C-alpha positions as CSV (number, residue, x, y, z in Angstrom):
1,X,-22.7,-8.0,23.1
2,X,-23.6,-7.6,19.6
3,X,-21.5,-6.9,16.7
4,X,-22.4,-2.6,16.9
5,X,-21.2,-2.6,20.1
6,X,-18.4,-4.8,19.6
7,X,-16.9,-3.0,16.6
8,X,-17.0,0.1,18.2
9,X,-15.6,-1.1,21.9
10,X,-12.8,-1.5,19.1
11,X,-12.8,1.6,17.7
12,X,-12.7,3.0,20.8
13,X,-9.5,1.5,21.9
14,X,-7.9,2.0,18.2
15,X,-9.2,5.6,19.0
16,X,-6.8,6.0,22.4
17,X,-4.0,3.8,21.5
18,X,-3.5,6.6,18.3
19,X,-4.3,9.6,20.9
20,X,-2.2,8.2,23.2
21,X,0.9,7.6,20.9
22,X,0.6,11.4,20.2
23,X,0.0,11.7,16.1
24,X,-4.2,10.8,16.5
25,X,-4.3,12.7,13.0
26,X,-1.8,10.7,11.2
27,X,-2.5,7.1,12.2
28,X,-6.2,8.2,11.9
29,X,-5.5,8.8,7.7
30,X,-3.3,5.5,7.4
31,X,-5.9,3.8,9.1
32,X,-8.3,4.8,6.4
33,X,-6.3,4.4,3.7
34,X,-5.9,0.7,5.3
35,X,-10.2,0.2,5.4
36,X,-10.2,1.4,1.9
37,X,-7.5,-1.4,0.6
38,X,-9.6,-3.6,2.4
39,X,-12.9,-2.4,0.7
40,X,-11.5,-2.4,-2.5
41,X,-9.7,-5.5,-3.0
42,X,-11.3,-8.9,-2.8
43,X,-8.7,-11.3,-2.4
44,X,-6.5,-9.3,0.2
45,X,-10.4,-9.1,2.2
46,X,-10.4,-12.8,1.9
47,X,-6.7,-13.7,3.0
48,X,-7.4,-11.6,5.7
49,X,-10.7,-13.2,6.7
50,X,-9.6,-16.3,6.2
51,X,-9.5,-18.1,9.9
52,X,-7.8,-21.4,8.3
53,X,-4.6,-19.4,7.6
54,X,-2.6,-18.9,10.8
55,X,-3.1,-15.4,12.7
56,X,0.8,-15.4,11.8
57,X,0.5,-15.1,8.3
58,X,-2.2,-12.6,8.1
59,X,-0.6,-10.2,10.9
60,X,2.6,-10.5,8.1
61,X,0.4,-9.7,5.1
62,X,-0.5,-6.2,6.8
63,X,3.4,-5.8,7.6
64,X,3.8,-6.8,4.0
65,X,1.0,-4.1,2.9
66,X,2.3,-0.9,5.1
67,X,6.2,-1.9,5.4
68,X,7.8,1.5,5.8
69,X,4.8,3.5,4.8
70,X,2.9,3.6,8.2
71,X,3.4,4.1,11.3
72,X,4.4,1.7,13.9
73,X,1.6,2.4,15.5
74,X,-0.5,2.0,12.6
75,X,0.6,-1.6,11.9
76,X,0.2,-2.4,15.7
77,X,-3.4,-1.2,15.3
78,X,-4.2,-2.8,11.9
79,X,-2.2,-6.5,13.8
80,X,-4.1,-6.2,16.5
81,X,-7.5,-6.0,15.1
82,X,-6.6,-8.9,12.6
83,X,-5.2,-11.0,15.2
84,X,-8.1,-11.0,17.8
85,X,-10.4,-12.5,14.9
86,X,-12.0,-9.2,13.1
87,X,-10.6,-8.7,10.1
88,X,-14.2,-8.8,8.2
89,X,-15.1,-5.7,10.4
90,X,-11.7,-4.1,10.5
91,X,-13.1,-1.3,7.2
92,X,-16.6,-0.3,10.0
93,X,-14.0,-0.5,13.2
94,X,-11.2,2.0,11.4
95,X,-14.9,4.3,10.0
96,X,-16.0,4.7,13.6
97,X,-13.0,5.0,15.1
98,X,-12.8,8.4,12.2
99,X,-15.7,9.7,12.8
100,X,-15.2,9.3,16.9
101,X,-12.2,11.8,16.4
102,X,-13.5,13.9,14.3
103,X,-16.2,14.2,16.9
104,X,-13.8,14.4,19.5
105,X,-12.9,17.8,17.3
106,X,-16.3,19.0,16.7
107,X,-15.0,18.5,13.0
108,X,-17.4,16.5,10.1
109,X,-15.8,14.0,8.3
110,X,-15.9,14.3,4.1
111,X,-14.8,11.1,2.7
112,X,-13.0,12.3,-0.7
113,X,-13.0,9.7,-3.8
114,X,-10.4,10.9,-6.0
115,X,-8.9,9.4,-9.6
116,X,-5.9,10.8,-8.3
117,X,-4.1,11.0,-5.0
118,X,-4.5,14.9,-3.7
119,X,-1.6,16.5,-2.8
120,X,-1.7,18.3,1.2
121,X,-2.3,21.5,-0.5
122,X,-5.3,20.6,-3.0
123,X,-6.4,18.9,0.6
124,X,-6.3,21.7,2.7
125,X,-8.2,23.6,-0.3
126,X,-11.1,21.6,-0.5
127,X,-11.5,21.2,3.4
128,X,-11.6,25.1,3.3
129,X,-14.4,24.7,0.6
130,X,-16.2,22.3,2.4
131,X,-16.2,24.3,5.6
132,X,-17.4,27.0,3.9
133,X,-20.1,25.4,2.2
134,X,-21.4,23.4,5.5
135,X,-20.6,25.9,7.9
136,X,-18.5,23.9,10.2
137,X,-15.0,22.5,10.2
138,X,-14.2,19.7,7.7
139,X,-11.4,16.5,8.0
140,X,-11.0,15.6,4.7
141,X,-10.2,11.7,3.9
142,X,-9.0,11.0,1.0
143,X,-9.0,7.4,-1.3
144,X,-7.9,6.9,-4.6
145,X,-10.2,5.2,-7.2
146,X,-9.4,5.5,-10.7
147,X,-13.0,4.0,-11.6
148,X,-14.1,7.6,-11.2
149,X,-12.3,8.4,-14.2
150,X,-11.5,12.0,-12.8
151,X,-13.0,14.7,-10.7
152,X,-13.8,13.7,-7.0
153,X,-17.3,12.4,-5.1
154,X,-17.3,13.2,-1.6
155,X,-19.3,12.3,1.1
156,X,-20.4,14.5,4.6
157,X,-22.7,12.3,6.1
158,X,-26.0,11.7,4.3
159,X,-24.5,14.1,1.2
160,X,-22.7,12.8,-1.3
161,X,-21.5,15.5,-3.9
162,X,-20.4,14.0,-7.2
163,X,-18.2,16.0,-9.5
164,X,-16.4,12.8,-11.3
165,X,-15.5,12.6,-14.6
166,X,-17.4,9.0,-15.0
167,X,-20.8,11.4,-13.6
168,X,-20.5,14.1,-16.0
169,X,-20.8,11.5,-19.1
170,X,-23.6,9.6,-17.6
171,X,-25.4,12.7,-17.4
172,X,-24.7,13.3,-21.2
173,X,-25.6,10.2,-22.5
174,X,-28.7,10.6,-20.2
175,X,-29.4,13.6,-22.2
176,X,-28.7,12.4,-26.0
């Protein structure tokens, strides 16, 4: 079985379990945060993918990372993927799961990087603005990225909307 097919199978399994638990959107958001944490932290990714470390230790890292901040089903799903030796593919699996879930609801996924966390009201207003711009319902998935200094960078499919201060500074530097 090809890696992409295997990732899709895992994504489908995560989706079905989260949906069966009845809190799909929250689990989806928590899984998305886990994926971004792994993407953004080389040491964490290295520890979770180190086959020399016992699987129980790698699963303990997940438990410590998520603690009480995540639903038990979220922790169980991440632990399952790590325990199956697929930690390297976890961000890709989660991204596939998020997109499958959005497709099921006939929504587009807007991946938003923000310098600071966005509260629920800000996320709802952003989703409404993006929906108006794209003509379809949009699900906003936010990750915090201090390197953009301020503002947000939004990716919907192949479209990138860069409203970051970092980009504005680059444009200013180019014009000078």
